C-alpha positions, -999 to 999 in steps of 0.1 A, spaced: 65 266 -295 47 280 -264 11 287 -257 15 317 -234 40 344 -224 58 326 -195 57 294 -175 43 294 -139 70 272 -125 106 279 -135 136 265 -115 158 293 -128 136 319 -111 135 323 -73 106 342 -58 115 351 -22 90 370 0 106 391 26 118 367 53 135 373 86 164 355 101 160 319 113 137 291 101 113 297 72 77 302 84 53 277 68 16 272 68 4 236 60 -31 232 45 -44 197 48 -21 188 77 -38 155 87 -37 141 51 -9 122 34 10 152 22 5 171 54 17 144 78 48 138 57 55 175 55 53 177 93 77 148 96 101 168 74 97 199 95 102 181 128 134 167 115 146 201 103 137 227 130 166 249 120 151 253 85 113 254 90 88 266 116 51 259 112 29 289 121 -5 275 110 -23 242 102 -56 235 85 -76 203 81 -112 193 73 -118 183 109 -123 145 107 -91 138 128 -93 162 156 -70 144 180 -42 142 153 -47 179 145 -44 189 182 -13 167 185 3 183 154 -5 218 167 11 210 201 42 194 187 48 222 163 36 251 185 15 264 157 -1 297 164 -33 291 144 -54 260 136 -81 261 110 -109 235 105 -135 234 77 -162 219 100 -175 242 126 -192 214 145 -158 199 156 -146 231 173 -157 221 209 -139 187 204 -108 205 190 -107 229 220 -109 200 244 -82 180 225 -59 211 225 -65 218 262 -56 182 271 -22 186 255 -12 221 265 1 227 301 -15 251 325 -9 287 315 2 277 280 -17 298 254 -38 277 231 -37 283 193 -62 306 176 -89 286 160 -104 295 126 -135 275 116 -158 272 86 -156 266 48 -132 296 44 -109 288 73 -81 274 51 -84 304 28 -81 328 57 -50 309 69 -35 310 34 -39 348 34 -19 352 67 2 382 71 37 379 56 52 384 91 37 350 100 41 331 67 67 327 40 55 296 23 20 280 21 20 242 14 -14 234 -2 -19 197 5 -57 198 3 -73 172 -19 -99 184 -45 -110 216 -61 -118 231 -27 -81 239 -27 -86 267 -53 -96 295 -30 -66 289 -6 -43 288 -37 -56 321 -49 -54 336 -14 -18 325 -9 -7 340 -42 -26 372 -36 -10 375 -2 25 373 -18 35 340 -3 56 313 -20 31 285 -29 43 249 -26 15 233 -46 4 197 -40 -33 205 -48 -32 199 -85 -70 204 -88 -68 241 -80 -45 246 -110 -67 224 -132 -100 241 -125 -86 276 -121 -56 277 -144 -62 312 -159 -71 326 -125 -39 312 -110 -18 324 -139 -32 359 -136 -21 361 -99 12 342 -98 45 361 -100 75 345 -117 89 317 -95 61 320 -69 48 285 -74 69 254 -66 52 222 -76 50 194 -50 35 165 -71 63 140 -75 60 142 -113 61 180 -114 88 183 -88 108 160 -110 102 181 -142 110 212 -122 144 198 -112 152 183 -146 143 216 -164 171 232 -144 195 214 -167 188 236 -197 170 267 -209 134 269 -219 144 270 -256 164 238 -251 133 217 -242 119 193 -268 93 175 -247 82 166 -212 78 129 -203 55 122 -174 58 88 -159 29 67 -145 31 37 -123 2 22 -141 -17 17 -108 -30 -16 -96 -45 -25 -130 -15 -21 -153 -18 -47 -181 -55 -53 -178 -78 -49 -208 -109 -27 -208 -131 -58 -205 -111 -70 -174 -115 -37 -157 -153 -39 -157 -154 -62 -126 -127 -47 -103 -137 -39 -68 -131 -9 -45 -106 -30 -26 -88 -38 -58 -86 -2 -68 -72 9 -34 -44 -16 -35 -18 7 -52 15 -12 -58 40 16 -49 24 46 -33 4 50 0 -21 78 -6 -57 88 3 -86 69 -13 -96 96 -38 -60 100 -52 -55 62 -51 -87 56 -73 -75 84 -96 -43 65 -99 -62 33 -108 -82 51 -135 -51 72 -145 -72 103 -142 -44 116 -120 -21 113 -150 -45 132 -171 -47 159 -145 -9 160 -144 -7 165 -182 -30 195 -179 -9 207 -149 24 203 -168 9 223 -197 0 251 -173 31 251 -151 57 248 -178 40 264 -208 45 234 -230 19 225 -257 0 192 -252 16 176 -282 50 179 -265 39 162 -232 41 124 -233 30 98 -207 49 65 -202 42 37 -178 70 30 -153 59 4 -128 88 8 -103 80 45 -98 117 53 -95 119 78 -124 94 104 -115 95 122 -149 119 133 -176 128 162 -199 140 156 -234 162 184 -248 167 194 -284 202 179 -285 187 144 -280 196 141 -243 171 132 -217 174 143 -180 155 121 -155 149 127 -119 149 95 -99 145 86 -62 128 57 -44 90 64 -40 87 88 -11 68 121 -12 91 137 14 116 145 -14 91 165 -35 78 182 -3 113 192 6 117 208 -29 85 227 -24 94 240 10 132 245 7 138 256 -29 164 268 -41 181 250 -12 179 212 -8 171 196 25 198 170 34 183 136 43 148 146 32 141 111 18 159 78 12 184 75 -16 191 45 -39 216 18 -29 234 18 -62 253 -14 -52 221 -34 -53 209 -47 -87 175 -34 -99 155 -33 -131 136 -3 -144 109 -8 -170 90 16 -193 59 8 -213 36 27 -236 2 38 -222 -28 17 -232 -52 45 -243 -81 20 -249 -81 6 -214 -73 40 -198 -90 67 -219 -87 93 -191 -54 108 -203 -68 114 -238 -99 129 -224 -78 152 -202 -58 164 -232 -91 172 -249 -105 193 -220 -71 209 -216 -72 221 -252 -108 233 -248 -97 252 -217 -122 276 -202 -144 257 -177 -139 223 -194 -111 212 -170 -133 222 -140 -162 201 -154 -138 171 -160 -124 173 -124 -158 179 -107 -175 151 -125 -146 128 -117 -147 137 -80 -184 128 -79 -179 96 -98 -150 85 -75 -172 91 -45 -200 70 -60 -175 42 -68 -161 42 -32 -197 40 -19 -205 11 -42 -230 31 -63 -210 30 -95 -188 3 -112 -152 11 -118 -157 13 -156 -186 37 -149 -163 64 -136 -148 73 -170 -180 65 -189 -199 90 -168 -171 117 -168 -169 114 -206 -206 119 -210 -206 149 -187 -177 165 -206 -195 159 -239 -227 174 -226 -208 205 -214 -195 211 -249 -171 239 -259 -168 265 -231 -184 298 -239 -159 316 -217 -129 306 -238 -96 307 -218 -105 333 -192 -133 321 -169 -140 340 -137 -143 324 -103 -180 325 -107 -178 307 -140 -157 280 -125 -180 275 -95 -211 274 -118 -195 249 -141 -185 227 -112 -220 228 -97 -235 218 -130 -210 190 -135 -215 176 -100 -253 177 -104 -252 160 -138 -227 134 -127 -249 125 -97 -280 122 -120 -262 99 -143 -247 79 -115 -282 73 -100 -295 63 -134 -267 38 -137 -274 24 -102 -311 21 -110 -305 3 -143 -281 -22 -126 -307 -28 -98 -333 -37 -125 -310 -60 -144 
């Protein structure tokens, strides 16, 4: 019933790096993004449980990064953009008092990876909240360094699944995606042999109920108007196309060692039930909370302990309605395509993800229509064909496949834009 020897994420196994007394030392990658800012809120409310030793960000929000470092007294700050280092130093100096030591600054494309590989004396858990496949190198570095990995960067697992599986020790990865944190918790209700299938829920995004024809004319503003979650633009568009759900199906396959035919997607507009596990005796265990990412983040940082008051709970005295609908595969073909590339394995998931990132960028710039995102990704995947490397690509294989996919997606996008201009 399984496809490999053991799952990556197992709530029954606790991987615990050597830790001293006191709060757990945490490194937050992507600290100025949605996941990072909510994680910092959680840490600041629980200083007896967590201590942030390092922060990383791309560098687009220097003032916020400096403010975070000052409030958390982080020892190291990493930025991907070297050009913002002078502004970062100035912002830090403005916040720290005379005689206070400023944090160490790491800068450059590998800065987050350097931070993720920090000495175990300075880091117990790495929260990878980076968006996109650039999160792969930090993920591998955190695992190789022996840290617990709280994984919110689904793309690193998608594009580098075999590489991650080769490095991760049992229990070393705790998923932070709301769906996978839900599955992680629900799986604790039974043994691996008890599981019949995983049920991943989807809000349906802003276009639930629309036909394929109706989706052809939607705008960027329409796509960014998510009904239940506040996220960054890339993730929000992925939710509108349901690419995020396709990525989550691949991620569930890799994390929990469940075959694709036993992973189901259902639409649940309220986003109260974050996912479910159906067991062999016919019972289904669902994990439910109001939509708030601080709950899954708390699971990632605190497991096997729970963090009291991490996120709001339901008011069970108030009436509410919870709905579930089947997925419309014709209007949203992304999940089916993701299953296809997941079964192909090798570099196919990396090609799927890279092409999608390029197409989403083009859509946000107004260079590609909404329906063109999946049309282009599908064509790139088809042209890539069956991966030569099978299920064991190297880092070089993944990077080469990504580069090809991005280049080809840009070519097709430009061709689409030219054709529309002539029309």
